[in-house]
Phi, psi and omega in degrees: 000132173257129184256137174277158177301328183298321176288319181296318178292321172302317178299313179296330181275358178077021176294128191306311182301314181294315181297313180294320179298309181297317180297326180282354180240015180299337179278359179255164174299134180231115183227160171209138174289162183304325180298321178296319179293322174305313181299318179295313180298320175300323174296326176295326180295319186265008177279170180285140181092175182287147177293137180234080182297328180293326180291325178294316179300313183296320179286339181253020181305335181283349187262134180257118175291143177245141181291141178287142177224166181292338176296323173303311184296315177300309179300320176299320177292323177293321174297315182294324179295316179294321178293320177302317177304328181267359178084024179232172181200157170249162170294162182299318181296318183285330175295320180295314179297315174303317178296325176299315179299318179295313182297324181274351186055049177242145170294154180248126175255126184225154181230021178224173184278359182301330182259008178278069186241131180305131178092347185295323178298340178277346181261329182206162180274109183240138181236140181246089185309321181292326179280321179298327181289330185255337180215081183297340179267355182256153175232158181286359178233037183306320186268006181286118181268001172087000000 
């Protein structure tokens, strides 16, 4: 499983859906590219109170950082090209993260609407833990005709 910063931040904040989702997947490979970790650390900077990077590292000890590769960039561009063909797009950061999931052949777990893009589920396996917890039979692209 490749985790987006949105799930990791929700996990660090103790949000039930993220905590339960991650705990139920602890027996699986858990990875995140360096960009995701930067986003998590950046969130620590802007929270109230002093930043505690050591606490973040301790809480995410189960997560394996993966080195960025040119394959992530290419796969991200290919994801973006497919979405563009469908009239949709991701931000550059999110396309890179989606590309990392594709390049590593990992499902992507996200907890925000940034990845709620028509056609994305046809390009990669994406899971929305907060939605899965409340509506297991729905997907963010139910109306996507492909």
